[in-house]
PDB file of N, CA, C, O and CB in Angstrom:
ATOM      1  N   MET A   1       0.829  -1.190   0.000  1.00  0.00           N
ATOM      2  CA  MET A   1       0.000   0.000   0.000  1.00  0.00           C
ATOM      3  C   MET A   1       0.871   1.250   0.000  1.00  0.00           C
ATOM      4  O   MET A   1       0.488   2.281  -0.554  1.00  0.00           O
ATOM      5  CB  MET A   1      -0.942   0.000   1.209  1.00  0.00           C
ATOM      6  N   LEU A   2       2.044   1.157   0.623  1.00  0.00           N
ATOM      7  CA  LEU A   2       2.944   2.306   0.602  1.00  0.00           C
ATOM      8  C   LEU A   2       3.396   2.628  -0.816  1.00  0.00           C
ATOM      9  O   LEU A   2       3.456   3.796  -1.200  1.00  0.00           O
ATOM     10  CB  LEU A   2       4.156   2.046   1.490  1.00  0.00           C
ATOM     11  N   LEU A   3       3.712   1.606  -1.587  1.00  0.00           N
ATOM     12  CA  LEU A   3       4.094   1.837  -2.980  1.00  0.00           C
ATOM     13  C   LEU A   3       2.968   2.513  -3.744  1.00  0.00           C
ATOM     14  O   LEU A   3       3.208   3.415  -4.547  1.00  0.00           O
ATOM     15  CB  LEU A   3       4.473   0.519  -3.659  1.00  0.00           C
ATOM     16  N   GLN A   4       1.764   2.084  -3.499  1.00  0.00           N
ATOM     17  CA  GLN A   4       0.624   2.647  -4.190  1.00  0.00           C
ATOM     18  C   GLN A   4       0.498   4.137  -3.861  1.00  0.00           C
ATOM     19  O   GLN A   4       0.177   4.943  -4.734  1.00  0.00           O
ATOM     20  CB  GLN A   4      -0.663   1.891  -3.813  1.00  0.00           C
ATOM     21  N   ILE A   5       0.747   4.495  -2.618  1.00  0.00           N
ATOM     22  CA  ILE A   5       0.657   5.897  -2.206  1.00  0.00           C
ATOM     23  C   ILE A   5       1.847   6.698  -2.727  1.00  0.00           C
ATOM     24  O   ILE A   5       1.672   7.761  -3.324  1.00  0.00           O
ATOM     25  CB  ILE A   5       0.581   6.002  -0.675  1.00  0.00           C
ATOM     26  N   PHE A   6       3.064   6.184  -2.498  1.00  0.00           N
ATOM     27  CA  PHE A   6       4.267   6.920  -2.877  1.00  0.00           C
ATOM     28  C   PHE A   6       4.400   7.110  -4.386  1.00  0.00           C
ATOM     29  O   PHE A   6       4.875   8.150  -4.841  1.00  0.00           O
ATOM     30  CB  PHE A   6       5.485   6.206  -2.353  1.00  0.00           C
ATOM     31  N   LYS A   7       3.988   6.125  -5.152  1.00  0.00           N
ATOM     32  CA  LYS A   7       4.143   6.174  -6.607  1.00  0.00           C
ATOM     33  C   LYS A   7       2.862   6.573  -7.338  1.00  0.00           C
ATOM     34  O   LYS A   7       2.814   6.529  -8.567  1.00  0.00           O
ATOM     35  CB  LYS A   7       4.606   4.835  -7.112  1.00  0.00           C
ATOM     36  N   SER A   8       1.828   6.960  -6.596  1.00  0.00           N
ATOM     37  CA  SER A   8       0.555   7.428  -7.161  1.00  0.00           C
ATOM     38  C   SER A   8      -0.052   6.428  -8.148  1.00  0.00           C
ATOM     39  O   SER A   8      -0.454   6.787  -9.254  1.00  0.00           O
ATOM     40  CB  SER A   8       0.759   8.768  -7.855  1.00  0.00           C
ATOM     41  N   VAL A   9      -0.106   5.178  -7.722  1.00  0.00           N
ATOM     42  CA  VAL A   9      -0.731   4.137  -8.539  1.00  0.00           C
ATOM     43  C   VAL A   9      -2.219   4.131  -8.203  1.00  0.00           C
ATOM     44  O   VAL A   9      -2.594   4.052  -7.033  1.00  0.00           O
ATOM     45  CB  VAL A   9      -0.075   2.718  -8.283  1.00  0.00           C
ATOM     46  N   ARG A  10      -3.060   4.215  -9.220  1.00  0.00           N
ATOM     47  CA  ARG A  10      -4.497   4.434  -9.021  1.00  0.00           C
ATOM     48  C   ARG A  10      -5.263   3.266  -8.422  1.00  0.00           C
ATOM     49  O   ARG A  10      -6.261   3.482  -7.735  1.00  0.00           O
ATOM     50  CB  ARG A  10      -5.111   4.777 -10.308  1.00  0.00           C
ATOM     51  N   SER A  11      -4.825   2.035  -8.664  1.00  0.00           N
ATOM     52  CA  SER A  11      -5.607   0.897  -8.186  1.00  0.00           C
ATOM     53  C   SER A  11      -4.693  -0.272  -7.838  1.00  0.00           C
ATOM     54  O   SER A  11      -3.518  -0.297  -8.202  1.00  0.00           O
ATOM     55  CB  SER A  11      -6.640   0.470  -9.243  1.00  0.00           C
ATOM     56  N   GLU A  12      -5.264  -1.237  -7.123  1.00  0.00           N
ATOM     57  CA  GLU A  12      -4.498  -2.436  -6.790  1.00  0.00           C
ATOM     58  C   GLU A  12      -4.154  -3.232  -8.043  1.00  0.00           C
ATOM     59  O   GLU A  12      -3.088  -3.843  -8.129  1.00  0.00           O
ATOM     60  CB  GLU A  12      -5.280  -3.314  -5.809  1.00  0.00           C
ATOM     61  N   ARG A  13      -5.048  -3.219  -8.995  1.00  0.00           N
ATOM     62  CA  ARG A  13      -4.797  -3.954 -10.238  1.00  0.00           C
ATOM     63  C   ARG A  13      -3.571  -3.374 -10.957  1.00  0.00           C
ATOM     64  O   ARG A  13      -2.715  -4.122 -11.428  1.00  0.00           O
ATOM     65  CB  ARG A  13      -6.046  -3.902 -11.166  1.00  0.00           C
ATOM     66  N   LEU A  14      -3.490  -2.053 -11.039  1.00  0.00           N
ATOM     67  CA  LEU A  14      -2.327  -1.423 -11.664  1.00  0.00           C
ATOM     68  C   LEU A  14      -1.061  -1.625 -10.832  1.00  0.00           C
ATOM     69  O   LEU A  14       0.036  -1.760 -11.376  1.00  0.00           O
ATOM     70  CB  LEU A  14      -2.583   0.070 -11.867  1.00  0.00           C
ATOM     71  N   LEU A  15      -1.225  -1.646  -9.519  1.00  0.00           N
ATOM     72  CA  LEU A  15      -0.078  -1.893  -8.644  1.00  0.00           C
ATOM     73  C   LEU A  15       0.498  -3.283  -8.887  1.00  0.00           C
ATOM     74  O   LEU A  15       1.715  -3.439  -8.981  1.00  0.00           O
ATOM     75  CB  LEU A  15      -0.480  -1.737  -7.170  1.00  0.00           C
ATOM     76  N   MET A  16      -0.358  -4.286  -8.990  1.00  0.00           N
ATOM     77  CA  MET A  16       0.106  -5.643  -9.246  1.00  0.00           C
ATOM     78  C   MET A  16       0.704  -5.763 -10.651  1.00  0.00           C
ATOM     79  O   MET A  16       1.662  -6.507 -10.863  1.00  0.00           O
ATOM     80  CB  MET A  16      -1.047  -6.641  -9.073  1.00  0.00           C
ATOM     81  N   GLU A  17       0.136  -5.028 -11.603  1.00  0.00           N
ATOM     82  CA  GLU A  17       0.687  -5.036 -12.963  1.00  0.00           C
ATOM     83  C   GLU A  17       2.091  -4.439 -12.969  1.00  0.00           C
ATOM     84  O   GLU A  17       2.995  -4.987 -13.600  1.00  0.00           O
ATOM     85  CB  GLU A  17      -0.232  -4.253 -13.931  1.00  0.00           C
ATOM     86  N   GLN A  18       2.276  -3.333 -12.279  1.00  0.00           N
ATOM     87  CA  GLN A  18       3.595  -2.713 -12.229  1.00  0.00           C
ATOM     88  C   GLN A  18       4.580  -3.561 -11.443  1.00  0.00           C
ATOM     89  O   GLN A  18       5.769  -3.582 -11.761  1.00  0.00           O
ATOM     90  CB  GLN A  18       3.503  -1.326 -11.618  1.00  0.00           C
ATOM     91  N   THR A  19       4.109  -4.253 -10.432  1.00  0.00           N
ATOM     92  CA  THR A  19       4.980  -5.133  -9.664  1.00  0.00           C
ATOM     93  C   THR A  19       5.463  -6.298 -10.522  1.00  0.00           C
ATOM     94  O   THR A  19       6.524  -6.868 -10.265  1.00  0.00           O
ATOM     95  CB  THR A  19       4.253  -5.654  -8.421  1.00  0.00           C
ATOM     96  N   GLN A  20       4.691  -6.645 -11.528  1.00  0.00           N
ATOM     97  CA  GLN A  20       5.072  -7.727 -12.442  1.00  0.00           C
ATOM     98  C   GLN A  20       6.386  -7.414 -13.156  1.00  0.00           C
ATOM     99  O   GLN A  20       7.207  -8.310 -13.356  1.00  0.00           O
ATOM    100  CB  GLN A  20       3.961  -7.969 -13.473  1.00  0.00           C
ATOM    101  N   TYR A  21       6.595  -6.157 -13.542  1.00  0.00           N
ATOM    102  CA  TYR A  21       7.784  -5.825 -14.336  1.00  0.00           C
ATOM    103  C   TYR A  21       8.731  -4.804 -13.708  1.00  0.00           C
ATOM    104  O   TYR A  21       9.838  -4.618 -14.213  1.00  0.00           O
ATOM    105  CB  TYR A  21       7.354  -5.314 -15.650  1.00  0.00           C
ATOM    106  N   ASN A  22       8.333  -4.141 -12.629  1.00  0.00           N
ATOM    107  CA  ASN A  22       9.162  -3.100 -12.024  1.00  0.00           C
ATOM    108  C   ASN A  22      10.046  -3.704 -10.936  1.00  0.00           C
ATOM    109  O   ASN A  22       9.541  -4.163  -9.911  1.00  0.00           O
ATOM    110  CB  ASN A  22       8.282  -1.967 -11.440  1.00  0.00           C
ATOM    111  N   LEU A  23      11.355  -3.708 -11.152  1.00  0.00           N
ATOM    112  CA  LEU A  23      12.276  -4.320 -10.190  1.00  0.00           C
ATOM    113  C   LEU A  23      12.296  -3.585  -8.856  1.00  0.00           C
ATOM    114  O   LEU A  23      12.492  -4.217  -7.818  1.00  0.00           O
ATOM    115  CB  LEU A  23      13.675  -4.360 -10.767  1.00  0.00           C
ATOM    116  N   LEU A  24      12.099  -2.275  -8.854  1.00  0.00           N
ATOM    117  CA  LEU A  24      12.039  -1.523  -7.604  1.00  0.00           C
ATOM    118  C   LEU A  24      10.846  -1.980  -6.760  1.00  0.00           C
ATOM    119  O   LEU A  24      10.974  -2.175  -5.551  1.00  0.00           O
ATOM    120  CB  LEU A  24      11.947  -0.010  -7.888  1.00  0.00           C
ATOM    121  N   PHE A  25       9.703  -2.147  -7.392  1.00  0.00           N
ATOM    122  CA  PHE A  25       8.519  -2.618  -6.680  1.00  0.00           C
ATOM    123  C   PHE A  25       8.761  -4.013  -6.115  1.00  0.00           C
ATOM    124  O   PHE A  25       8.416  -4.294  -4.967  1.00  0.00           O
ATOM    125  CB  PHE A  25       7.291  -2.622  -7.609  1.00  0.00           C
ATOM    126  N   ARG A  26       9.357  -4.884  -6.928  1.00  0.00           N
ATOM    127  CA  ARG A  26       9.640  -6.263  -6.483  1.00  0.00           C
ATOM    128  C   ARG A  26      10.574  -6.256  -5.282  1.00  0.00           C
ATOM    129  O   ARG A  26      10.352  -6.985  -4.316  1.00  0.00           O
ATOM    130  CB  ARG A  26      10.262  -7.094  -7.632  1.00  0.00           C
ATOM    131  N   TRP A  27      11.615  -5.437  -5.340  1.00  0.00           N
ATOM    132  CA  TRP A  27      12.567  -5.352  -4.235  1.00  0.00           C
ATOM    133  C   TRP A  27      11.863  -4.849  -2.974  1.00  0.00           C
ATOM    134  O   TRP A  27      12.084  -5.376  -1.884  1.00  0.00           O
ATOM    135  CB  TRP A  27      13.749  -4.423  -4.603  1.00  0.00           C
ATOM    136  N   PHE A  28      11.017  -3.830  -3.124  1.00  0.00           N
ATOM    137  CA  PHE A  28      10.349  -3.213  -1.984  1.00  0.00           C
ATOM    138  C   PHE A  28       9.450  -4.206  -1.246  1.00  0.00           C
ATOM    139  O   PHE A  28       9.369  -4.178  -0.018  1.00  0.00           O
ATOM    140  CB  PHE A  28       9.531  -2.015  -2.445  1.00  0.00           C
ATOM    141  N   VAL A  29       8.782  -5.075  -1.987  1.00  0.00           N
ATOM    142  CA  VAL A  29       7.869  -6.036  -1.351  1.00  0.00           C
ATOM    143  C   VAL A  29       8.525  -7.377  -1.077  1.00  0.00           C
ATOM    144  O   VAL A  29       7.879  -8.278  -0.542  1.00  0.00           O
ATOM    145  CB  VAL A  29       6.652  -6.247  -2.220  1.00  0.00           C
ATOM    146  N   GLY A  30       9.795  -7.531  -1.431  1.00  0.00           N
ATOM    147  CA  GLY A  30      10.527  -8.744  -1.107  1.00  0.00           C
ATOM    148  C   GLY A  30      10.357  -9.881  -2.095  1.00  0.00           C
ATOM    149  O   GLY A  30      10.527 -11.045  -1.732  1.00  0.00           O
ATOM    150  N   LEU A  31      10.026  -9.564  -3.339  1.00  0.00           N
ATOM    151  CA  LEU A  31       9.885 -10.590  -4.365  1.00  0.00           C
ATOM    152  C   LEU A  31      11.165 -10.666  -5.189  1.00  0.00           C
ATOM    153  O   LEU A  31      11.753  -9.641  -5.532  1.00  0.00           O
ATOM    154  CB  LEU A  31       8.667 -10.299  -5.272  1.00  0.00           C
ATOM    155  N   SER A  32      11.589 -11.878  -5.503  1.00  0.00           N
ATOM    156  CA  SER A  32      12.723 -12.030  -6.411  1.00  0.00           C
ATOM    157  C   SER A  32      12.207 -11.934  -7.842  1.00  0.00           C
ATOM    158  O   SER A  32      11.001 -11.839  -8.071  1.00  0.00           O
ATOM    159  CB  SER A  32      13.469 -13.387  -6.170  1.00  0.00           C
ATOM    160  N   MET A  33      13.124 -11.961  -8.795  1.00  0.00           N
ATOM    161  CA  MET A  33      12.726 -11.851 -10.201  1.00  0.00           C
ATOM    162  C   MET A  33      11.907 -13.046 -10.659  1.00  0.00           C
ATOM    163  O   MET A  33      11.137 -12.933 -11.613  1.00  0.00           O
ATOM    164  CB  MET A  33      13.952 -11.706 -11.082  1.00  0.00           C
ATOM    165  N   ASP A  34      12.056 -14.194  -9.998  1.00  0.00           N
ATOM    166  CA  ASP A  34      11.346 -15.407 -10.395  1.00  0.00           C
ATOM    167  C   ASP A  34       9.999 -15.591  -9.707  1.00  0.00           C
ATOM    168  O   ASP A  34       9.185 -16.400 -10.151  1.00  0.00           O
ATOM    169  CB  ASP A  34      12.200 -16.594 -10.116  1.00  0.00           C
ATOM    170  N   ASP A  35       9.756 -14.853  -8.633  1.00  0.00           N
ATOM    171  CA  ASP A  35       8.515 -15.012  -7.874  1.00  0.00           C
ATOM    172  C   ASP A  35       7.321 -14.482  -8.664  1.00  0.00           C
ATOM    173  O   ASP A  35       7.423 -13.505  -9.405  1.00  0.00           O
ATOM    174  CB  ASP A  35       8.617 -14.289  -6.523  1.00  0.00           C
ATOM    175  N   SER A  36       6.200 -15.149  -8.484  1.00  0.00           N
ATOM    176  CA  SER A  36       4.988 -14.661  -9.138  1.00  0.00           C
ATOM    177  C   SER A  36       4.355 -13.567  -8.281  1.00  0.00           C
ATOM    178  O   SER A  36       4.494 -13.553  -7.058  1.00  0.00           O
ATOM    179  CB  SER A  36       3.981 -15.823  -9.379  1.00  0.00           C
ATOM    180  N   VAL A  37       3.673 -12.675  -8.938  1.00  0.00           N
ATOM    181  CA  VAL A  37       3.022 -11.540  -8.281  1.00  0.00           C
ATOM    182  C   VAL A  37       1.631 -11.976  -7.849  1.00  0.00           C
ATOM    183  O   VAL A  37       1.007 -12.822  -8.490  1.00  0.00           O
ATOM    184  CB  VAL A  37       2.953 -10.292  -9.226  1.00  0.00           C
ATOM    185  N   TRP A  38       1.151 -11.393  -6.762  1.00  0.00           N
ATOM    186  CA  TRP A  38      -0.166 -11.738  -6.235  1.00  0.00           C
ATOM    187  C   TRP A  38      -1.264 -11.293  -7.188  1.00  0.00           C
ATOM    188  O   TRP A  38      -1.096 -10.362  -7.975  1.00  0.00           O
ATOM    189  CB  TRP A  38      -0.376 -11.107  -4.858  1.00  0.00           C
ATOM    190  N   MET A  39      -2.384 -11.984  -7.092  1.00  0.00           N
ATOM    191  CA  MET A  39      -3.566 -11.589  -7.856  1.00  0.00           C
ATOM    192  C   MET A  39      -4.150 -10.350  -7.179  1.00  0.00           C
ATOM    193  O   MET A  39      -4.133 -10.270  -5.951  1.00  0.00           O
ATOM    194  CB  MET A  39      -4.629 -12.761  -7.937  1.00  0.00           C
ATOM    195  N   PRO A  40      -4.665  -9.386  -7.935  1.00  0.00           N
ATOM    196  CA  PRO A  40      -5.206  -8.165  -7.326  1.00  0.00           C
ATOM    197  C   PRO A  40      -6.333  -8.437  -6.333  1.00  0.00           C
ATOM    198  O   PRO A  40      -6.446  -7.731  -5.330  1.00  0.00           O
ATOM    199  CB  PRO A  40      -5.706  -7.238  -8.404  1.00  0.00           C
ATOM    200  N   THR A  41      -7.166  -9.441  -6.588  1.00  0.00           N
ATOM    201  CA  THR A  41      -8.269  -9.730  -5.659  1.00  0.00           C
ATOM    202  C   THR A  41      -7.739 -10.234  -4.315  1.00  0.00           C
ATOM    203  O   THR A  41      -8.289  -9.900  -3.265  1.00  0.00           O
ATOM    204  CB  THR A  41      -9.228 -10.771  -6.270  1.00  0.00           C
ATOM    205  N   VAL A  42      -6.686 -11.029  -4.347  1.00  0.00           N
ATOM    206  CA  VAL A  42      -6.076 -11.519  -3.105  1.00  0.00           C
ATOM    207  C   VAL A  42      -5.475 -10.350  -2.329  1.00  0.00           C
ATOM    208  O   VAL A  42      -5.623 -10.256  -1.111  1.00  0.00           O
ATOM    209  CB  VAL A  42      -4.987 -12.589  -3.408  1.00  0.00           C
ATOM    210  N   PHE A  43      -4.797  -9.461  -3.053  1.00  0.00           N
ATOM    211  CA  PHE A  43      -4.199  -8.286  -2.424  1.00  0.00           C
ATOM    212  C   PHE A  43      -5.287  -7.434  -1.768  1.00  0.00           C
ATOM    213  O   PHE A  43      -5.112  -6.974  -0.640  1.00  0.00           O
ATOM    214  CB  PHE A  43      -3.409  -7.452  -3.463  1.00  0.00           C
ATOM    215  N   THR A  44      -6.397  -7.222  -2.455  1.00  0.00           N
ATOM    216  CA  THR A  44      -7.490  -6.399  -1.930  1.00  0.00           C
ATOM    217  C   THR A  44      -8.083  -7.016  -0.665  1.00  0.00           C
ATOM    218  O   THR A  44      -8.326  -6.306   0.311  1.00  0.00           O
ATOM    219  CB  THR A  44      -8.585  -6.224  -2.994  1.00  0.00           C
ATOM    220  N   LYS A  45      -8.316  -8.323  -0.669  1.00  0.00           N
ATOM    221  CA  LYS A  45      -8.882  -8.980   0.517  1.00  0.00           C
ATOM    222  C   LYS A  45      -7.924  -8.910   1.695  1.00  0.00           C
ATOM    223  O   LYS A  45      -8.356  -8.690   2.826  1.00  0.00           O
ATOM    224  CB  LYS A  45      -9.221 -10.440   0.210  1.00  0.00           C
ATOM    225  N   ASN A  46      -6.633  -9.095   1.450  1.00  0.00           N
ATOM    226  CA  ASN A  46      -5.660  -9.006   2.533  1.00  0.00           C
ATOM    227  C   ASN A  46      -5.544  -7.581   3.065  1.00  0.00           C
ATOM    228  O   ASN A  46      -5.352  -7.377   4.264  1.00  0.00           O
ATOM    229  CB  ASN A  46      -4.299  -9.497   2.059  1.00  0.00           C
ATOM    230  N   ARG A  47      -5.659  -6.598   2.175  1.00  0.00           N
ATOM    231  CA  ARG A  47      -5.639  -5.199   2.608  1.00  0.00           C
ATOM    232  C   ARG A  47      -6.818  -4.911   3.527  1.00  0.00           C
ATOM    233  O   ARG A  47      -6.660  -4.255   4.556  1.00  0.00           O
ATOM    234  CB  ARG A  47      -5.666  -4.253   1.394  1.00  0.00           C
ATOM    235  N   GLU A  48      -7.980  -5.392   3.165  1.00  0.00           N
ATOM    236  CA  GLU A  48      -9.170  -5.178   3.990  1.00  0.00           C
ATOM    237  C   GLU A  48      -9.007  -5.825   5.361  1.00  0.00           C
ATOM    238  O   GLU A  48      -9.419  -5.249   6.368  1.00  0.00           O
ATOM    239  CB  GLU A  48     -10.416  -5.735   3.288  1.00  0.00           C
ATOM    240  N   ARG A  49      -8.416  -7.009   5.411  1.00  0.00           N
ATOM    241  CA  ARG A  49      -8.165  -7.672   6.700  1.00  0.00           C
ATOM    242  C   ARG A  49      -7.170  -6.880   7.535  1.00  0.00           C
ATOM    243  O   ARG A  49      -7.348  -6.731   8.744  1.00  0.00           O
ATOM    244  CB  ARG A  49      -7.642  -9.102   6.480  1.00  0.00           C
ATOM    245  N   LEU A  50      -6.131  -6.377   6.897  1.00  0.00           N
ATOM    246  CA  LEU A  50      -5.105  -5.616   7.608  1.00  0.00           C
ATOM    247  C   LEU A  50      -5.677  -4.336   8.198  1.00  0.00           C
ATOM    248  O   LEU A  50      -5.405  -4.002   9.351  1.00  0.00           O
ATOM    249  CB  LEU A  50      -3.944  -5.288   6.675  1.00  0.00           C
ATOM    250  N   ILE A  51      -6.458  -3.628   7.417  1.00  0.00           N
ATOM    251  CA  ILE A  51      -7.022  -2.366   7.882  1.00  0.00           C
ATOM    252  C   ILE A  51      -7.996  -2.586   9.027  1.00  0.00           C
ATOM    253  O   ILE A  51      -8.065  -1.763   9.939  1.00  0.00           O
ATOM    254  CB  ILE A  51      -7.716  -1.643   6.739  1.00  0.00           C
ATOM    255  N   SER A  52      -8.745  -3.673   9.000  1.00  0.00           N
ATOM    256  CA  SER A  52      -9.715  -3.926  10.064  1.00  0.00           C
ATOM    257  C   SER A  52      -9.058  -4.406  11.354  1.00  0.00           C
ATOM    258  O   SER A  52      -9.706  -4.450  12.400  1.00  0.00           O
ATOM    259  CB  SER A  52     -10.730  -4.947   9.603  1.00  0.00           C
ATOM    260  N   HIS A  53      -7.788  -4.763  11.288  1.00  0.00           N
ATOM    261  CA  HIS A  53      -7.064  -5.267  12.455  1.00  0.00           C
ATOM    262  C   HIS A  53      -6.546  -4.097  13.284  1.00  0.00           C
ATOM    263  O   HIS A  53      -6.175  -3.063  12.730  1.00  0.00           O
ATOM    264  CB  HIS A  53      -5.894  -6.188  12.023  1.00  0.00           C
ATOM    265  N   ASP A  54      -6.517  -4.251  14.609  1.00  0.00           N
ATOM    266  CA  ASP A  54      -6.093  -3.180  15.506  1.00  0.00           C
ATOM    267  C   ASP A  54      -4.630  -2.798  15.326  1.00  0.00           C
ATOM    268  O   ASP A  54      -4.261  -1.659  15.612  1.00  0.00           O
ATOM    269  CB  ASP A  54      -6.333  -3.587  16.931  1.00  0.00           C
ATOM    270  N   ASP A  55      -3.792  -3.709  14.865  1.00  0.00           N
ATOM    271  CA  ASP A  55      -2.377  -3.397  14.679  1.00  0.00           C
ATOM    272  C   ASP A  55      -2.171  -2.296  13.642  1.00  0.00           C
ATOM    273  O   ASP A  55      -1.279  -1.461  13.794  1.00  0.00           O
ATOM    274  CB  ASP A  55      -1.616  -4.648  14.262  1.00  0.00           C
ATOM    275  N   ALA A  56      -2.978  -2.288  12.606  1.00  0.00           N
ATOM    276  CA  ALA A  56      -2.862  -1.243  11.582  1.00  0.00           C
ATOM    277  C   ALA A  56      -3.195   0.122  12.167  1.00  0.00           C
ATOM    278  O   ALA A  56      -2.553   1.119  11.839  1.00  0.00           O
ATOM    279  CB  ALA A  56      -3.787  -1.546  10.388  1.00  0.00           C
ATOM    280  N   ILE A  57      -4.193   0.161  13.027  1.00  0.00           N
ATOM    281  CA  ILE A  57      -4.572   1.415  13.666  1.00  0.00           C
ATOM    282  C   ILE A  57      -3.472   1.880  14.615  1.00  0.00           C
ATOM    283  O   ILE A  57      -3.160   3.070  14.668  1.00  0.00           O
ATOM    284  CB  ILE A  57      -5.902   1.255  14.423  1.00  0.00           C
ATOM    285  N   GLU A  58      -2.884   0.950  15.363  1.00  0.00           N
ATOM    286  CA  GLU A  58      -1.787   1.296  16.263  1.00  0.00           C
ATOM    287  C   GLU A  58      -0.577   1.809  15.493  1.00  0.00           C
ATOM    288  O   GLU A  58       0.068   2.765  15.922  1.00  0.00           O
ATOM    289  CB  GLU A  58      -1.394   0.090  17.107  1.00  0.00           C
ATOM    290  N   LEU A  59      -0.260   1.183  14.359  1.00  0.00           N
ATOM    291  CA  LEU A  59       0.848   1.632  13.531  1.00  0.00           C
ATOM    292  C   LEU A  59       0.597   3.042  13.014  1.00  0.00           C
ATOM    293  O   LEU A  59       1.488   3.890  13.065  1.00  0.00           O
ATOM    294  CB  LEU A  59       1.068   0.669  12.363  1.00  0.00           C
ATOM    295  N   PHE A  60      -0.597   3.295  12.522  1.00  0.00           N
ATOM    296  CA  PHE A  60      -0.929   4.628  12.026  1.00  0.00           C
ATOM    297  C   PHE A  60      -0.813   5.662  13.132  1.00  0.00           C
ATOM    298  O   PHE A  60      -0.270   6.745  12.911  1.00  0.00           O
ATOM    299  CB  PHE A  60      -2.339   4.645  11.436  1.00  0.00           C
ATOM    300  N   ASN A  61      -1.312   5.345  14.315  1.00  0.00           N
ATOM    301  CA  ASN A  61      -1.241   6.292  15.432  1.00  0.00           C
ATOM    302  C   ASN A  61       0.204   6.545  15.856  1.00  0.00           C
ATOM    303  O   ASN A  61       0.551   7.673  16.208  1.00  0.00           O
ATOM    304  CB  ASN A  61      -2.052   5.770  16.625  1.00  0.00           C
ATOM    305  N   ALA A  62       1.049   5.519  15.829  1.00  0.00           N
ATOM    306  CA  ALA A  62       2.461   5.696  16.175  1.00  0.00           C
ATOM    307  C   ALA A  62       3.158   6.576  15.151  1.00  0.00           C
ATOM    308  O   ALA A  62       3.948   7.444  15.522  1.00  0.00           O
ATOM    309  CB  ALA A  62       3.168   4.337  16.272  1.00  0.00           C
ATOM    310  N   LEU A  63       2.879   6.369  13.869  1.00  0.00           N
ATOM    311  CA  LEU A  63       3.461   7.199  12.823  1.00  0.00           C
ATOM    312  C   LEU A  63       2.980   8.635  12.928  1.00  0.00           C
ATOM    313  O   LEU A  63       3.751   9.568  12.703  1.00  0.00           O
ATOM    314  CB  LEU A  63       3.127   6.636  11.453  1.00  0.00           C
ATOM    315  N   LEU A  64       1.741   8.815  13.259  1.00  0.00           N
ATOM    316  CA  LEU A  64       1.190  10.149  13.437  1.00  0.00           C
ATOM    317  C   LEU A  64       1.853  10.871  14.602  1.00  0.00           C
ATOM    318  O   LEU A  64       2.150  12.062  14.514  1.00  0.00           O
ATOM    319  CB  LEU A  64      -0.314  10.074  13.656  1.00  0.00           C
ATOM    320  N   ALA A  65       2.085  10.144  15.700  1.00  0.00           N
ATOM    321  CA  ALA A  65       2.749  10.730  16.860  1.00  0.00           C
ATOM    322  C   ALA A  65       4.173  11.166  16.524  1.00  0.00           C
ATOM    323  O   ALA A  65       4.624  12.223  16.965  1.00  0.00           O
ATOM    324  CB  ALA A  65       2.765   9.734  18.018  1.00  0.00           C
ATOM    325  N   ILE A  66       4.880  10.347  15.743  1.00  0.00           N
ATOM    326  CA  ILE A  66       6.243  10.692  15.326  1.00  0.00           C
ATOM    327  C   ILE A  66       6.216  11.938  14.449  1.00  0.00           C
ATOM    328  O   ILE A  66       7.050  12.828  14.608  1.00  0.00           O
ATOM    329  CB  ILE A  66       6.906   9.513  14.567  1.00  0.00           C
ATOM    330  N   ALA A  67       5.273  12.002  13.539  1.00  0.00           N
ATOM    331  CA  ALA A  67       5.171  13.164  12.645  1.00  0.00           C
ATOM    332  C   ALA A  67       4.855  14.441  13.424  1.00  0.00           C
ATOM    333  O   ALA A  67       5.358  15.515  13.094  1.00  0.00           O
ATOM    334  CB  ALA A  67       4.090  12.922  11.579  1.00  0.00           C
ATOM    335  N   GLU A  68       4.031  14.320  14.445  1.00  0.00           N
ATOM    336  CA  GLU A  68       3.669  15.496  15.239  1.00  0.00           C
ATOM    337  C   GLU A  68       4.852  15.990  16.072  1.00  0.00           C
ATOM    338  O   GLU A  68       4.935  17.184  16.359  1.00  0.00           O
ATOM    339  CB  GLU A  68       2.482  15.175  16.155  1.00  0.00           C
ATOM    340  N   GLN A  69       5.773  15.097  16.471  1.00  0.00           N
ATOM    341  CA  GLN A  69       6.943  15.494  17.234  1.00  0.00           C
ATOM    342  C   GLN A  69       7.905  16.322  16.396  1.00  0.00           C
ATOM    343  O   GLN A  69       8.596  17.199  16.915  1.00  0.00           O
ATOM    344  CB  GLN A  69       7.649  14.272  17.779  1.00  0.00           C
ATOM    345  N   ASN A  70       7.946  16.044  15.105  1.00  0.00           N
ATOM    346  CA  ASN A  70       8.875  16.755  14.212  1.00  0.00           C
ATOM    347  C   ASN A  70       8.206  17.959  13.717  1.00  0.00           C
ATOM    348  O   ASN A  70       8.793  18.719  12.947  1.00  0.00           O
ATOM    349  CB  ASN A  70       9.342  15.893  13.044  1.00  0.00           C
TER     350      ASN A  70
END
């Protein structure tokens, strides 16, 4: 999701498409050149699970606190 935000990728489908051929994207998410890229629907479902989990909220709040200190 960070790549999608930082690189202004409009959708998960386009993000997975770019991850297919962009070595920077592959490196960022920990995929080697031989690894297959996730299906966009799988990525979307996992994103929804992550966001609904309390750890994601805690991470966001911690990042917000750090940003407010600076």
